[in-house]
C-alpha positions, 0 to 999 in steps of 0.5 A, spaced: 724 268 362 730 267 366 731 271 373 736 277 372 742 278 376 744 285 380 749 285 374 744 285 368 740 290 366 733 289 363 734 286 356 741 283 357 741 276 359 748 274 358 755 277 360 757 281 354 764 278 351 770 281 353 767 282 360 771 277 365 767 274 370 765 278 377 771 279 381 776 277 376 779 283 375 783 284 382 787 290 379 782 294 376 784 301 379 791 300 376 788 298 369 784 304 369 789 309 372 794 307 366 789 307 361 786 314 363 794 317 364 795 314 357 789 318 354 792 324 358 799 323 355 795 324 348 791 330 350 798 333 352 801 332 346 795 335 342 792 340 347 787 342 342 783 336 342 779 337 349 776 343 345 774 339 339 771 333 343 767 338 347 764 341 341 761 335 338 754 334 338 754 326 337 759 321 340 763 317 335 762 310 335 770 309 337 768 313 344 762 308 345 767 302 344 772 305 349 767 306 354 764 299 353 771 297 355 771 301 361 764 298 363 767 291 362 773 292 367 768 295 372 763 289 371 769 284 371 771 287 378 765 286 381 761 292 380 754 292 378 752 295 372 748 301 376 754 302 379 759 302 373 754 307 370 754 312 376 762 311 376 762 313 368 758 320 370 763 321 376 769 320 372 766 325 367 772 326 361 777 323 365 777 317 361 779 321 355 785 324 359 782 331 361 778 334 366 772 338 362 772 345 365 765 349 366 769 356 366 775 357 362 778 364 363 784 363 359 779 362 353 777 369 353 783 371 349 787 378 350 794 379 352 796 378 359 797 384 363 801 383 370 799 390 373 791 388 371 792 381 374 795 384 380 789 389 381 784 384 379 787 379 385 787 385 390 780 386 389 778 379 389 782 378 395 778 384 399 771 381 396 773 373 397 778 372 401 778 364 402 777 363 394 783 368 393 787 365 399 786 358 395 788 360 388 794 363 391 796 357 395 795 353 388 799 357 383 801 352 378 808 350 377 811 352 370 813 344 370 806 341 371 803 340 364 796 343 364 791 342 359 786 348 361 785 353 366 785 348 372 787 342 369 794 340 371 797 333 371 798 333 379 790 335 380 788 330 374 792 324 378 789 327 385 782 327 382 783 320 379 786 317 385 780 320 389 775 317 384 778 310 383 779 309 391 772 312 392 769 307 387 773 301 390 770 303 397 763 303 394 764 296 390 767 293 396 760 294 400 756 290 395 
């Protein structure tokens, strides 16, 4: 049996097709960022889509194919399959163009009452001053496209850049 490289998991004795040789993808961050932002544009046009995707119990074959291309890009840039796997977990739903929120207060329904919201904010400020100050400092701009309670374009791009830069740091360590 042929020796297995650090890039090859057990059972794979050759590089999958569509995967460039290791190190041949010098601008992998720009490629993935453009791809994920394009997916985000689609989600912003169809804001119901993240909820639909989150409700699925199985992964559609086309999504597996999409993620296979992401893994190919990462491995082509010199990532091991192990680090590519960890990168997919860290990126979460970002390759699909949104950040999956654990909690979504807006989904509870009902009408927004400014007086009630102000009273709740005052009570929160007394009990949790640091969280309240953070929320007050981060009131989202009306012109910043959003897909959820705390999934604005600015936050999405910040997180994406942070993740891609961190992954590059790990990749370059070998």
